[in-house]
N, C-alpha and C positions, 0 to 999 in steps of 0.2 A: 504494500500500500504506500509506504514511504517512497519507494522507487517511482511509483505511478504519479504521486503528487509532485515529486521532484522533477520528473519528466515533463509534466504539464506546466510547471513553473518555468522551466528552461524554454519550452516551446512557446509559451506566452511572451517571454522576454524577447526571444528571437523575432517573433511576429511584430511586436511593438517596435523593435529597432529597425526592422526592414520596412515598416510602414512610414517611418518618419521621413521627412523630406526637407530640403533646404529652402528656407523662406527668403528667396532672393528676388530681385527686380527682374521681371520678364521683359518689360519695355517701358519707356518713358514717353509721355505725350505732353508737349509744351505748347503754350499759346504763342502765336507769332507777335512781333512788335506791332504790326497793324491791328491785330485783334486786341491787344492790351491797350492801344491808343483809343479804342472806342469807349472804354470806361476810364477816363483820365483823372478822376478825382483822388489825388493823393492826400489831401488835407480837408479839414472842414472848410467849406466854401459856401457863400451865399449866392444863390441864383435868383434873379428877379423875373417874374412873369407878369403879364397883364391879362386880366380876365375880360369877359364880354362887356362889362360895364366900364372898362378903361381903368379899373383899380389895380394898383400894384400888389402883387402877392409874392412874399418871400419864401423861398425853399432853401433848405440847408443840406448839403451833401455831407456824408460821413466819409472818412478816409477809406478808400477801397482796401480790401484784403486780398492778397495774392498768396496762394499756398499750393503746395504739392500734397495731394492726398493719396493714400494707398487704397487700391481697389482690387479686390479678389473676385474672381468669377468662376462659376462652375462648381461642381461637387468636389473636385480636387483642389484644396486650398494651398497647394505648394506654390509659392511664388506669388507675386502681385504686380500690378501695373501702377506706375506713378502717373497721376492725372493732375494737370495744373488747372486751378480754378480762380476766378475773380468774383468777389461779391461786393456790392456797394448799395447804399440806401440813399434816397433823396427824400427828405422829410418835408411835407407841406403841413407844418404844425397848425397854422391858423385855420386850415381846411380840414384837419383831423385825419389825414391819410399819409401813407408812405408808398413810394415806388421802390421795389427791389430790383436791382440789375444783377444777373448771374451769367457768367460765361464759363464754359468748361470744354476741354478738348479730350478726346479719347478715340483711339483707332482712326486717327486722321479726320475725325468729324468734330467740328466745333459747334456747340450749341449756345445760342445767345437767347436768354429768357428774360422777360419783364413780368413782374407780378405787382398787383395793386393790393394794398391791405389797409384796413382801418386801424388807426393807432389804438392801443390798449383794448383790443378786441380778442375774441377767441378764435380768430382766423376763419370763422364760418362764412364771412362775407368777402373773402379774398377773391380776386379775379385774376385769370391767367390769360396771357396773350400768345398768339401763334409763335412758336419757336423759330428763330432765324437760324438756319443751318449753314455753316461755312460762310460767314459774312464776306461779301466780295463786291467789287464794282458793279457786277451784273445785277445786283439786287437794289442798287441805289436808284432812286427816282426823283423826279421833279414833279410836284403835285400842288394843286390848289385845294385848300380845305378852309371852310368858313370865310371865304373871300381873301385868304392870304396865300401868297405863292411861297412854296418851300423848295429849296434846291438841295440836292445831294443828301437825301434822307432815306432811312429805312422805315417801312411802314409795319407797325405791329397792330394787327387787328385783334379784337377780343375773341378768344377761342370759342366761348360758349355764349354768344350774345343772346340775351333774352330780356324780358321785361324787368327783371330784378338787377340787371347790371347797371353799373354807374358810368363806366368809361366805354366808349365805342372804339376808339383807336388812339395810338400814340405814334407820333412821328419822332424819330430818333436821328440825330446828326451823325453823318459818316465822318465828320471832320473834328471830332473831339469836343463838341459843345454840350453833349448830353441830350436830354429831352427837349425838343423844339416846340412840340405842341401836345397837349392832352385835350382830346375832344370828348366831351361827356355826352351820354345818351340823351340828356334833356336839352341839348343845344348849347350849353355853356362850354367854355373852353378856358385853358390857360396857355398863353403863348409866351415863349422865352423872349425877353427884350434884347 
């Protein structure tokens, strides 16, 4: 019996040792300089917008965070990918909402996301916009919205537009200025000065 238990212990130890693997980097995916330039806010910065009544509205950016995250995929957790991400918030405190900017690259696909959220809420009223994949010159447009001409912008449409949504679309600068226009579902807007 002792021999049997000792044999099982040795067999179990061998199996455990043979199943371990090296937790190493499989690949690294980094954002390009152009992609990083799209979310340029390194410091707290005030941005000034004008609303539909000609009133000035102040927004404040938080410093962006750039980090490399570990990402494991699949059932076998041996090794990981390094994925670079940028996150930034633009707070419209007097209006009670924030816009979150997120960019991440993985497997040569860069995703640029914009999310709207009411400050100090349970996130149940968050709104999400169509993800921009691999931002490039081909996606930049010139467009007229609310009687204003915008050049060199990306258009982020609300993903699930319905009667409960607040924002219809966001125009985002391709030239490092951030959000150029927020067009609300009720016809109101905020336009960057």
